[in-house]
SELOKE-391294 format. One record per residue: x, y negated, z of N, C-alpha, C in turn. Coordinates in steps of 0.02 Angstrom, whole numbers, plus 50000, padded with zeros to 5 digits. Each point is the difference from the previous one (the first is absolute). Layout:
BEGIN
XYZXYZXYZ...
END
This chain:
BEGIN
469975216349901499904992349963499314996350027499415002350001499564998650033500284996750082500365002650036500204998050065500424994649984500424999949944500444993849979499644993050000499315001649940499684996249989499554997250056499815005050062499744994950030500614993450051500325007850017500784995650041499884993349959500014997949945500224994449952499544997050004499225000750007499684997550009499914995750066500105003650046499864999450074500594992750005500555000249968500434993849983499854995849966499865002149955499504992149960499524997550047499815004050029499304995950040500344996650080500515000550020500214999850059500614993249961500085001149952500534992649966499504994549979499405001549987499574994449940499604998050054499785004250079499354998650020500184993350032499394997350025500244994150038499775003050058500165008150011500055000250083500874997750004500314998949960500604999650016500314992550010499965000150056499974991450032500814996749982500285004449983500684997549984500274999149932500144992549966500245001649935500695006649986500454996750049500715006149995499795004050006499405003650023499685007950015499775003849918499804993649978499635001249935500574999949943500484996550016500455000149936500545007850042500205001550013500015006550042499735004649978499455000050004499675004249999499924999649904500034996949977500004999049937500685006549973500554996350023500665003149980500055006150017499725002850048499935009950009499535002149955499514996549966499645003849967500194997849919500434995049991500465002649923500425004550029500444999850029500565005450025499695007149992499235000650025499925007549998499585000149908499674994349989499885000749922500565000349941500474995950025500424999949942499724996249954499664994550005499654997849946500514993049954499984999449946500414996649992499684992149988499354998650030499794993749996500154997750045500494997950033500064997950063499644992250004500294998549957499734992549997499174998950014499715004649966499334997449986499685004050076500365004450031499995004450064499854994450059500584995149997500074997350063499514993949999499884998749938499534993749980499325001850007499785005750004499435003749997499814997950097500565005150032500154999850068499754992150035500404996049992500014993950014499394996949983499524999949924499294998250026499245005650037500485006350016499705004050046499854997950061500394997550008500474997250077499444991150026500154999149934499304993150019499485001649993499645003849972499315003949984499815003650084500184994350033499665004450066499205005050014499624996549976499295002150012499835005649957500575003749969499925007749962500285005550042499955006349966500445006250014500135002549961500365003449986500295004249940499815006450001499615003949957499905005549981500205003749962500015008149992500585002149972499445006349972499824997549929499405007549980500385002749930499925007650013500305003249980499195003649935500104995349932499605000649966499725006749945500645007250015500005004249992500465003349920500035002749997500355002549921500924997449993500064995950071500884998650003500324994449930499394996049996500154995549940500234993450033499624999150065500074990050024499815004350071500344993850034499694998050062499664990449997499515000050042499684993849990500324997150080499944995050016500234996450059499424993149975499565000750061499544994649997500024997550096499794994949969499914994850056499185001650036499895001550070499435003349994500004995750069499384995050027500004993750043499495005850071500314999750047499925000850050499314998050040499695002650056499654996750011499874994850029499414995550000500024992050012500294998150060499805006450036500374997250079500485002250014500375002549957500855000950003500644998049959499594993849960500224997749961500224995350004500844996349990500054994350025500014993249951500134995350014499834993250002500835000449925499874997949959500524999949954500214989649971500674999449991499874993149970500244998749952499794993749969499915001349913499485000349974499875002349938499514999049946499595006550034499465002349954499465006050028500625004649973499935006350015500245006549972499615003549955500245003349970499735006949950500105006750011499415007449994500395002550019500415002449910500675002950030500125001949924500265007649998500415002149956500125005649975500515000949955500625004450021500345001749960500425006849979500005000849911499965006149984500865003449989500155006350040500745001349981499935001449914500294997849960500145002849936500065006950004500055002949925500025009150006501054999250001500464994149970500295000850004500505002950065499664994450060500224999150058499475005850038499615002249976499555008850013500705003150000500314999949915500385008850012500764996850056500124993749989500515001250054499815002050079499394996850000499505002550065500275006950027499735005149951499965006649970500675006550008500474993149982500635005949993500614998250056499904992450039500444996150020499935001450091499454998450022499734998650058500225005050065499805007349955500265004850031500665002250020500664999749946500704998950018500424993850056499294993949962500174996750049500045001050074499265001050018499875000150065500425006350046500265004349967500485004950014500584997950023500274996449949500574993650021499984994850027499354999650059499934995350039500285001950088500194996850019500595000250068499074999150060500195004250057499335003150039499934991050018500294995850007499684993750042499684998249929500054998149946499674996549955499265003649977499835008950007499735003150002499405000050055500394996450069499774996850073499464994949978500264997149950499754991149970499485001649971500045005449939499494999749955499315002950038500245005950067499594999850008499625000550077500134993250010499954998750075499644992849977499624998350012499464993149984500134996150059500355003050044500054995950058500754995550004500175001649943500614996450007499964993549969499464996049990499774993749988499364998250035500244994250021499434996450052499295001749971499695001850037499205002249938499484996150067499564992649952499444995550045499795005549995499495001350075499355004250011499654998249989499814990549975499364999849989500004999649899500415005049962499925002049933499965007550014500505003049979499945006849995500605001250039500165007450039500505002650012500035007150042500375001249986500065009250020500294999350075500274996850002500124998050095499624997450051499725004050056499544995350038500275001650072500714999449987500295000050067500664995550014499894998150053500744995550004500525001649990500554999949951500615001649977500384995450001500805003649997500664997749982499984997849934500264995549957500175000749939500585000949973500214998349940500804998949972500354998849969499724994249998500004994249944500715000549962500575004450045500644998649971500055006849940499905004850006499805008249976499714995949941499404993649990499724999849930500554995249987500324996350003500464994849983500535002449982500385004950014500525007750004500694991350003500274997150031500594995150003500305006249989500684999249969500615000649998500354998750076500115005550041500374996650073500794999249998500174996150060500725000749993500435004049978500505002650002500255005949993500285002650081500014997350040500185001150069499415003850042499274999449968499765002950035499315004449950500535001149951499685005049940500425008650056499525001150047500305007150037499895006349979499254997749967499835005949957499614997049960499775004749956499734998449930499105002950009499915002050071499535002149989499344997250076500485000950029499684996150081499984992350004499404998149998499934992050016500024998550071500125006350067499994997850056500875002950028500504996349941500885000850010499884999650052500664998650038500144994950068500324992149970500165001149929500064992049971499484997249995499205000750018499704996649977499474998050061500274994550006499354998950083499474997549957499494997350033499195002950001499904990850015499454997249975499854993050000499225003749994499574998450043499195002549997499814991050012499565000649922499654994449986499105000150060500034996750004499144999250045499614995149956499404999049974500014996549914499584993650067499684997949957499424994750047499385004649975499474992149989499325003650001499935004149951500354999949942499825003149932500295009450014500524999550050500265006250013499905005849957500484997049928499945005049942501014997950005500284995250019500715001149993500484997549948499454994349963500145001049955500474993049986499834995950067500384991250007500795000250004500025008950026500964998849984500135003649937499705000049956500375002049930500694994549967500034994550014500324997749960500775000450038500165002550061500444998950041500185009349985499685004449987500295006050021500645002449943500144995449964500635001249943500494998350061499924993850018500494998750033500105002550075499665003350031499785004150056500265006449979499905001749955500535007549975500635000249980500334993549974500464999349997500444998250067499734996150049500385000750065499935007350037499775004949932499975005150063499445002650041499304998650013499604999250036499395007749932499895003250037499405003050004499274997250024499704999249944499464994350007499165007050005499784998150076499325002849990499414994649983499445002049983499204994250033499465003250020499914996950054499305001450017499294999849955499765006449992499504998049937499304999050052499435000150031499395001150019499484998549947499665007249985499424998349957499754993250040499534998449935499364993650037499525003550013499815008450024499365001050004500195002650059500514996650040500305004750050499854995350061499555001450065499744996650042500415001650068500625003450011500535000050052500014992450039500185003750086500054992050037500675001050001500384997950020500684999550015500395005450032499725000950056500325007050013499985004949978499425003149951500035005549930500314998949975500054992749957500675000049943500665001050037500074999050066500804999950034499845009149979499575004950044500075007850010500334999049922499564998549951500005002549930500664999949986500224993949989500734998949990500665003250013499675001550069500805002850049500115003549965499815006250005500185004249954500364999949930499794999149964500314995949934500684996350000499954993750060500674997849987500475004150050499965004050063500295004950003500155005649937499885003649980499955003949945500624995449942499904993349993500404997649962500774997550038499975000050049500454995050046500725006450030499695006350007500245006750015500315002449958499545002949953500455000649935500215007350000500495002449956500305006050008500644998749997500284994349997500534997150039500214998350051499625000050049499794994750070499744995450001500054995050041499664994350012500524994249954499374996549978500064993749950500034995250033500604994149975499564994250045499594994649959499484999350053499424996249962499684994550022499954996349947499834991350006499175001249984499514996850055499384998249993499944994849981499654998749947499874992449961499264997949990499694996950043499224998950003499864992950000499524999449948499894993149955499115000050023500054993950037499104997850011499725004850046499515005549964499605003450024500345004650027500775001349943500335004250040500415001050039499964992150022500594999850059499815002250062499345001449995499335000750069500445008749995499585002449966500445009049978500645000150030500424996049979500845003950001500014997750069499784993750031500155000850077499675005350033499415003849990499435005350025500675007249980500395000349944500285008149995500524996750045500354993449992500734998250045499855003150074499544998350019499835002850082499795006649993499725004749936499965007150039500435001549948500534999249995500455004849975500794996249997500104996750063500794996050012500475003449983500115006450020500475003149984500095002249891499414999149969500354999549921500014993049982499714993450019500314993949979500604997450026500224999049951500874997850002499894991149999499384998449956500244992649997499134998949994499824992950015499264997449987500154995249971499695000449935499884993249956499264996549993499724994550062499384997149980499994994049953499404998449948500094995349941499374997450017500024992850006499024999650030499905001350034499895003850049499545006550049499384997050010499505004149990499424997950017499575000850070500754999550034499595001250065499884995650043499604999850067499524995350040499724994949918499475006149964499654998649949499624991450041499675001550053499344996650003500424992050022500414999450018500264992850028500434999149925500375002849960500385000249952499464995249913499535002350016499394998149952499325002250037499654996250036499364999350028499575000949956499964999849940499244997149946500085007249975500385002849988500235005349959499855005750061500184999950062499795005350046499244999050023499684995749984499244998850014499755004449949500214997749938499625003049958500145006849987500565002550026500025007449981499545001150085500004998050051499365003950035499324999249967499854997049987499344998949969499825007749951500715001149952499855006349958499394999549923499844990250004500024998549940500225003449937500834997750007500335002949926499845005549977499755005850026499845004749985499274999749934499614996150017499214998949972500324995049941500514996050000500164994949927499855005649942499444997149959500064999449940500435002149937500045003849957500644996949957500314993149969499464996749995500264993649965499964996450055500114999750063499874995750071500775003550023500265006949996500605003250020500344997849953499854998349923500684998049974500274994049998499374993650008500164994449996500285000850068500065003550068500244999050062501025001949988499935003149968500665003649952500364994249972499724996249969500174995549959500244992950069499584999050051500154993350037500525002950023500075007450046500585000050021500555001849973500055000549932500665000849968500554993150017499604995149964500714995650025500114998750071499645002950068499804997250066500895005550002499985006049972500495005750039500624998949941499974996349935500585000749931500294993950019500424995349991500294995049975500134999549918499694998049974499635000249927500864997449965500324994950029500694996349997500545004249998500065006750042500495003650015499955006549987499385002549965499905007549956499884995449941500295006849945500014998349924499375004849979499434997949965499625007549979500375004049961500394998049972500325007449944500345005150025499485004649965500205006350051499705001450056499574993850037499564999150066499335002849975499685002449972499384994649983499645007350024500265004950045499425009150008500124997850115500634994249996500295000550068499764991650022499974996849964499654992950042499644999150037499475006550028499444999950048500145006850017500295001050040499945008450059499465000950009499544993550025499245000650008499765005949964500054998649927499804999449963499785009449998500485003950004499865005250017499375002550046499864997650052499875002350040498904997749981499765005450014499174997949989499914997450078499474995649995499674996950029499785004650056499755004350016499875005150060500905002050028500234999049986500855005150006500114992750021500024995149987500254992750019499744998950061499355001850009499714995750060500085005150050500145009949995500285001250074500674998050005500754998849940500515000650027500014991250014499494997949988500054991850057499845001950071499485004950004499695000250074500695002250061500475005549951500455005350024500344993650025500134991549951500534995750035499834997950050499395000250041499414998450053500515006050076500095003349949500215006350060500744998650052499934998850051500714998350025500265006350047499795003849987500035006650063500615003049960500355001150036500785002350028500574995149997499534993149980500734994149966499984997350039500015001350076499804993950057500594998450005500294994350042500594997350012500575003450026499555006350048500775004750042500085003549946499535002849939500155005249955500584995349976499894994549973500524999649943500754997450047499864999450044500624999050032500485007250020499505004049978500545007350015500274999949950500144998849952500314999249926500584997249983500465006650003500794996850024500545000949940499505002149936500455000849946500174992649979500665000349966499774994049961499474997049939499804993249993499524998549983500074992749957499825000449947499974993749966499484999249983499734990850025499244999649992500234992949944499755001549938499994993449922499194995850020500064993949996499534997150014499924995149961499514999449967499894995649907499694992150052500394993849979499834995350046499344996649968500005004049938499434995549952499435006449986499975001650063499265007549996499464996850007499565001049957499324995750008499555004650008500135005350027499635006650023499945001450064500735000050038499845002850074500714994350024500074996250058500324997750035500725004750018500554999649926500355007350014500774996550054499824991749978500794998750044499624999150094499575000350010499794999850053500125008950052499645002049940499855007850012500665002850013500504997149968500515004250003500544996750049499824994950016500385000550044499774999850087499305004149995499775002750056500115007250008500295002249929500135009350003500784998850012500444994449980500634999250023500134998050097499634999650039499964995950032499925006550056499485007449965499895003550016500755008149992499764998749939500735005050009500574999250017500405003950028500704999350029500504998749950499925003449944500425000749958499954997049919499534993350005499755000149935500464991949977499784998249939500384993549966499464999549949499874993350000499594995349968500114997749938500064999749932500114998249954499314995549961500204994449994499354996949973500274997449919499455000749963499924999149911500044994450002500284993149983499794992750009499394999549943500155003449945499574997649948499425007049982499985004750029499715004049986499195001550020499685003049963499245000850033499965007550006499375002150021500025009050005500185003649977499844998849928500305007049974500704997649975500284999850070500624996549948500665007249956499785006150008500315005249956499884997949937499454997850011499844998149881500094995349971500474995750064500404991649950500635002749962500034994449971500535000749958500774999550041500375003049965500664998550042500005002850079499605002950001500105004950059500505006350024500694999449995500155006250048500125003050064499585003749985499685006550081500784998650022500265007649951500655001450045500534994150025500034995649981500364996049994499894997650071499484995850012499784999350062499825002450041499875008650004500015005050039501094999350049500384998549915500705000950043500194994649999499584995049998500414992750044499935000450050499555003450022499634999250080500155007250038500565004049967500305004450055499735008149974499484998449957499425007449983500225004949968500275003050005500625004749958499895004950011499945008549972500215005550003500635000950016500015006050031500845003750023500295000249928499905001149941500205001249962500114994049931499904995150016499914993349959500824999950003500284999049921500714997849998500154995750019500604995650002500214995750038499864991549957499735001349914499724997349976499324997349997499735006250043499344999650003499964997550065500305001350052500054999350090500024991049986499744997150049500144991550038500795001650018500394993949986500464999850000500334998450088500525001450061500164997050057499544996150002499814993849985499684994850017499365001449991500055003849971498815000549975499815006350057500505004150011499745005650034499674997850081499445000549993499404999250028500055006950082500465004849995499815004650036500845000550050499885001450072500555001350015500185005249976500925000949992500175006849992500265001849937499754995949963500145002149923499405003249974500105002649965499275005449955499735007050049499284999549981500065005450051500185009749968500065001050044500155007949983499285002350009500095003249928499235006350011500035003850055500465004850000500125007550058499754994750050500054994050039500135000650072499184993749984499715003050067499214996649985500144993350045500304999850049500214994450050500144993849940500405002949964500234992849977499644998349946499365003749971499304996649979499804993150032500064999450068499684997050050500344995450032500414998549944500564994750031499484992150027500404995450032499614995150010500284994449947499644993849968500004995749952500544995750051500404998149943500424992850059499394993649967499914998550079499694995049988500424993050031499774993349971500494995550008499334994850043500454999350067499754994250056499984993749964499054999049993499664992449973499874996750032500204994350001499954994650072499034996149964500115003049928499294999349992499465002649999499825005350011499495005849997499444997849920499975008549995499604998949942499374993550013499355003650061499514997949989499774992450017500904997950017500164992549989499824995749933500545005049947499974997049945499485001549954499665006150028499225000349964499604995450008500264996750068499334995150009500214993449950500685000850032500204990649927499625004649927499855006249985500034998549915499164999550014499505001650033499354998250030500014993949986500254994050053499914996049998500234994149927500225003849952500544998549945499464999749938499555006050017499765005849935499624995049966499314993050038499924994749970500494994749929500474998150042500434996949957500405004649970500355004649994499915006749948499614999549949499205000649986499715000449961500124993449949500054993850047500024993749969500645000149940500575002850037500514996449974500345004049965499795007350009500245007649944500575000250014500445000250024500645001150000500305004949932500534997049981500235004249915500674998750044500265008550031500915001950015499865004949949500724998749962500645002749960500465000850035500515005049973500685000150007500165005250060499165004550012500265005750080500365004249983500414999749944500235005149999500695000750002500064994050019500614994650046500395002850049499225000750013500134998450094500175010250023500554997850070500125006750009499705004850031500015005450015499545003650033500344998150068499054998550031499734998650076500515005450041499845007549975499905002050044500815006350005500284994949996500705004149998500405001050070500285003850006500515003350042500795000549991500274999350029500104994050049499654992949980499784996250082499494992149955500564995149975499574997349949500714994149978499404995650019500364992949998499684995950016499924993849941499364998549976500114996949921499674993950045500204994749952500234990750002499644997849925499394998450003499454999849934500094992050013500444996549939500014993549999499644997949945499804991850022499455001249927499834989350020499544996849951499894995550003499565001850061499834990550030499604998350030499334995249961499454998749996499614996849949499764995850070499594995749979499804993650025499515002450052500154995250046499605004250072500095004850031500205005749978499975007350006499845004950020499134995050033499625007450006499644999349962500074997249920499445003149962500205008349966500705003549990500055004349991500395004950041500374997750066500285004150045499825003750030499385001050028499765006150032499905006949946499774995249921499985005849939500275004849996500344995750003501045002249992500155004650050499945001650066500075002150048499895005849991498995001649974499825004150037499995003449922500274998649947500105002449946500645006549993500384996950036500495003750039500055003850043499464998950024499765005450049499765005149963499614997649970499695007349965500215004049969500744999449999500495002749928500685002150040499884999150070500405004350063500384994650031499844991950005500664997150007499544998450050500294997950066499744994550069500444995850016499954994649955500414994449986499874994550084500484998850032500054995650031500144990749973499684999050002500004993249958500554993050074499984996349969500434993650062499544995249992499724999150064499444994149970500584990150050499494995549974500444994350012499735002650084500354995250061499704999250068499754995049981499694997149975499434993049991499435004550013499925006749987499435003050017499805000950047500615002950047500055001150085499464994950010500404993349986499514992750035499615000049984499785001549959499104996749969499665007650020500285004650043499505004950035499795007049955500014999349916499935005149970500895005549990500245000250047500625005249996499895003150026499585002950020500025006850024499415003749973499594997149928499525003749966500795001949923500474995650005500595001449952500315007150029500034999050075500565003750002499555009950019499444996650013499495007149998500045005149944500314994049949499925006949927500674999049972500394999750060500614999549972500694996149977499734994950034500464995249963500244996550081500714996350004500474999250044500204993550009500124997150046500144993149998500624997149982500044997349960500535000649937500744995250057500595003350004500524998150024500604999049950500464999350037500825001849977500065007849985499865005450082500175006149940499165003250022499684999750000499385004649967500055003449958500265000449955499975004349939500625003550003500474998150033500555003949986499855004550076499604998550045499765005450061499375004249958499604999249960499585003349988500265005649940500304999149937500485002649968500495005950044500264998150031500595005750050499535003650037499404999450019499405004350022499915003549950500175000849927499645002749946499324996550005499784996649985499244996549978500104995449949499444999549961500024999649954499934988849983500264995749968499904994350017499984996949931499354994650018499794998249933500524990350020500354998649953500224993250015500004998549929499824991050036499864993549939500834996150012500465000549945500354995950018499994991150007499484999549951499724995149987499734994850074499815005750038499544998550070499354994349978500224996150044499414993550006499934997349945500794995549970499954997049954499825002649943499855006949977499725002749962498944997450007499855001950067499474999950032499744993549962500374993450032499854991049988500294999949937499915001749953500084997249926499864996349968500214995849967499784993749963499915000349935499444994649970499625002249957500765001049919499715005649973500465000149924500565007450049500094999750048500405006350019499665006550015499444999549965499455009049991500565005849989500075002250055500545008649983500494997049995500404996550028500594999149986500325001050084500815005849971500215001050068500524994450017500015001050093500294993850012500625002750062500235004750001500485004150030500384996050045500034999950043500984996450040500295003549950500584996950006500655002949966500535004350034499625000850070500395004650020499675008749989500605003950034499885006549974499955006450056499814995950053500275004150063499165005749964499665001749976499295004149983500485006449986500314999149957500365005149961500535001350058500444996850010500495002650047499705003550067499414998249991499765004750057499515006849992499774997849953499895007449941500345005050011500634997749988500925005449956500075002450079499814997250050500345000550046499845006750029499164999749997499635006350022499835004149955500205001949934499915004149963499324998849958499644994250000499354997449968499935000649937499335002849979499745000049939499714992649999500044995249953499784993849986499645002149934499214997850009499495002649949499764992249962500394994949943499744994949984499345000549987499834994350010499094998849971499914993249973499374999749964499854991949986499085001750016499824995250000499195001650021499724992549966499324998949987499894994349959499015001450007499814992250005499414999750006499744996050053500234997050050500144994950058500134991749974500555001449962500244992249969499254997049936499785003849986499404998449961499265000050002500145001350072499365000350063499854992950014500574995550020499944993750047500214993249935499504997150022500084993249945500424993950051500574998649976500304995150068499594991249966500214998050062499574993249994500634994750026500145001850070500754997350008500505008950021500424997049988500675005550013500354997050044500445002950043500294995350045500544995349990500335000949945500284992449984499534992749966499405001950000499444995749982499724997350078500035003750039499964998250072500544995650033500705001149989500494995550027500134994349961499584999549932500194994349969499134994050039499855004050030499234996750009500074996350067499664996050015500154996850096500095002950032499565006950016500055004350034500835003850009500264998749968500575000749989500525001650068500074990950011500585002650057499705002550070499175001250002499965004850050500265007149989499715001849970500215006449959500615002650031500594993749969500655001650011500065002650080499844994650018500214999150077499505006950029499555000450020499725007150007500165007249995500355000049928500465005249973500535000250031500394994850007500565000050043500065003250066499394996950039499795002050037500125006650040499595002549918499785008650019500685004249978500644995749980500295003449989499925004049925499724997949952499765003849955500184994849930500315003149952500124995449938499144997949950500264994949987499424995449963499965003949930500315005149982500035003749964499545006749985499634998850063499325003750006499204995650036499994996549953499364996250020499605002849949499395003150026499555005549975499664993649925499955002149933499614994249976499284998050022499584994149973499155002249979499935001549946499535005250005499625004249946499244996149994499805000149932499105001249986499665005350009499425000250020499545001650000499805005049938499935007449985500025001749932499264996949967499914997149931499704997449964499724993950016500104997050047499874992750025500424994250016500655004349991500614993850007499954997350046499845001050068499854994250042500625003550063500354996750020500605001350053499475005150041500765005550028499575002450059500685000550049499624998750067500845000050055499815006650013499785007349998499895007149992500185001449932500625004649960499965001149950499815007049982499354997349944499425004549984500185001249922500415006849982500105003649927499445000749967500064999549931499685005849952500005003450006499585007149977500255005250001500615001749908500595001350018500404999949940500055008450027500255005249951500365007150006500575000150034500155003250015500645002150025500335004749975500704997649996500325003249932500675003350040500195005950018500545001550026500275006449959500714999150002500495004649983500735000950032500255005950007500615000550051500595003349917500404995050005500535002949989500395006350009500624999249938500255007350042500644998650062499835004850044500394998550036500465002250022500214996350042500955001750005500075001450038500645007350027500215002750040500614999050025500134995450062500604996150009500515007549991499925004550038500505004850017500215001349923499655001349954500315000549925500234994249987499734994750023500404994449969500734997550020499875001150051500755000350030500314994750019499694995150033500084991850005500334999550084500684997449969500284999550072499864992650039499625001950053499904994150022500494994150046500625000949982500404995250024500234997149944499965001949948500134997349918499524994149976499834993249997499564996849977499754998349945500575002049945499595002649901499815004550022500075007750023499585003950013499234997350015500164998750053499144997450031499744994849959500104995849984499874994649961499845003149913500285005549976499885004349931499245002250016500045003750053499305003650051499284995649995500294994650023499544993650047499704999949911500195000149939499914994549938499605007249946500125006650032499755004449978499355002250013499985000150054499154998250043499814994449991500204995249981499424993849975500015002349928500425001149950499805000749936499475005549996500205002050040499215008350000499314996449999500054995450079499384996950019499704995049923500674994149979499624997749949499795004349934499945005449989500155004049940499225002150011499885002650067499265002450023499624994350014499934993149999499794994949994499784997849932500435001649940499994998449958499595004049945500255007250021499435007849990499244996749995499944998550067499265001650028499644992249968500384994749998499664995749947499935002449921500395001849985499635004449919499455003849997499645004050088499695003850006499594998150007499894993950072499524994549992499704995349937500645000449946499574997349932499625005049982500105004549977499655004849958499345002050041499954999950086499625002750021499335000649967499355001349977499414999750007499764999450050500135002950062499635001050059500314992350041500324995049990500624994950056499174995349987499594999149984499444994550043499475002750042499715000450049499735001250029499205003549995499494998549952499735000849952499985007349989500524999249961500365007149941500215003350033500125000350059500375004350060499245006450045499624992750008499535004850024499475005749957499974993249926499475004449958500365004949996500685000849954500355007250005499975006250050499914996350078499805004850044499485002350009499464995549965499265003349986500065006049957500404998449939499445003549937500765007850063500345001050015500385005949997499405002650060499544996350027499685006050057499405002549958499704996249946499375000049976500235007749972499185004650007500275006049955499824998349942500345005849957499925000849943499445004149987499515001449948499235001649997500115006049948500215003650004500135006349960499155005249957500114996149957499465003649955500015007950003499415002750026500005005950027499665005949916500025003550015500085006549958499074999549993499505001649933499225000250030499885007050045499584998150029499855005150070500445003250035500644998150020500415000950036499864996850057500325004750064500004998350079500494994050012
END
């Protein structure tokens, strides 16, 4: 009985101690504790466990007072240097007494229940390392290890994978190794464990104690035997996907280099490689080593400042993520200083070394990462890795895995990164598969390194990234709000399908078109716009051409679609660019249905869209009709007739913002840009006969109706948008970047 009480006490310590870094670990430990003790006060125990999880500066001690009357569970503060800071109001030491009735249940039922517990549950009860334990508090683990969060969650496996009740490394369980960021606890992936388990993955998380000062090479040497043991198993080799996030991306690449025979796929999320160039300020601070000497209050303030840079508050809900919103919160100052210094060590990551990685590699780059230049770095890695694909996350920040609505499994499958035992429902369709030859074969090592299918792009990544850097100040001012992205087709579909984006042109055309092109690029589409030949006459045509536009001609769009390109088309053309007063956002399309017939002939997907913002940005003083009625009207008619240009294409004369003075060069006020993509139309499914005028007209009207509906919907969004005005937008951006100073417990570090 004493041994059982000691085991139960140890279990309580693991369940409620702040050394447990993950809420799910605490809850599961509590679940097994209640299963062992068979206490009736389930709700009370669960509530108590949640309170214990939040009191992160204390630990649990189990004390036998003698006489077998009761057990006392008391919060005991660890040494001051070991204690982590806490959020919220100050915490006090508390105690909880097991009542006599509960003690009676304990004495009568603990031993029988433990005897009936299977070996896996006993292993969890006895193994404190089954939960990631931040060493800054307390931990019984002092070594680099691999954690098994799947065993803690005990998710139900699909029947096809239940080949054995006791073997975790059964042949149907492909392995996903998560190499976490700076916290090195593995908890960043916890919200995705259920989906990963349901899709058949067996997950392991790398856990590195906070007092570990190993170099990259030493970490690789310690992890390789553990990884090899997990991959080989008792049933033979398992398919291994290594998933490295930020700091963990550096380690994941080194693991792939050290054991190319083990790694089947490599996934990197905002990798911290080339740290000195991607964050020069942090790299310099890391070289000084001053972070290790930060006093507690200053280090806590630094974490508060860092949090809004890492986490996009408008994309991460605080509910359920209180302990995850700052992963760096689990790292004491000396540990943070050491890990930052490690990022300055590029040994083993030379360009030559990276080029030798041949496994399929998926690079996730957050476009709004404020910590690292993830877009640039992932583009660099893609140029070095012979079998890599970059996927841009257009609205995400550095802590992408914590953001609401993120489905990691779907993103992996959408980009062709599946395991050999994925069911057809889980695997990408034939159109979405990114690998040649279909699904990978677990028993064929050669197929694990099949090349990714890559489309030949006329405009390379670095040029489009250059466009993004040029547009960044304008993006900050106009804050594009993009909706309807769920209606976009899969940009990585194989075989390649041409996509025709059809929408409204706004006044002058230059205010929002570059933003639209770049927003589509961030979502995987390289749009080739049709630019007016006049741009080449004025000498600016090569600029348009550099970023993908072509000179508009009768067959330009047809040739592009035939080659499988994505084409941006404004049926209103220059007439919508040269709007008259009162024609804001009015569609002025020609009655011809040529673009519908062209899309149907080439089996293209039509994506209707609406865009708002530019027409309010210009205040018209004289429009084209006013000029034709003015004394210079006859001169304009003669000039346009000589140039063979319709007088409908006379640009209006606009006023300077706030001054109401005429300006020859149109200068807009700064309005927010709104974009909505309507439901796409697959011409293959629609079945329009190109020789049937009525069917083509019907499809034409359907596309036009969806564009008009998109514009109307955006008008409603615009009217209710609290950030519509420039001052409100800038203030809101500043507020999202300001740190939330959190009160600490008295005396906490």
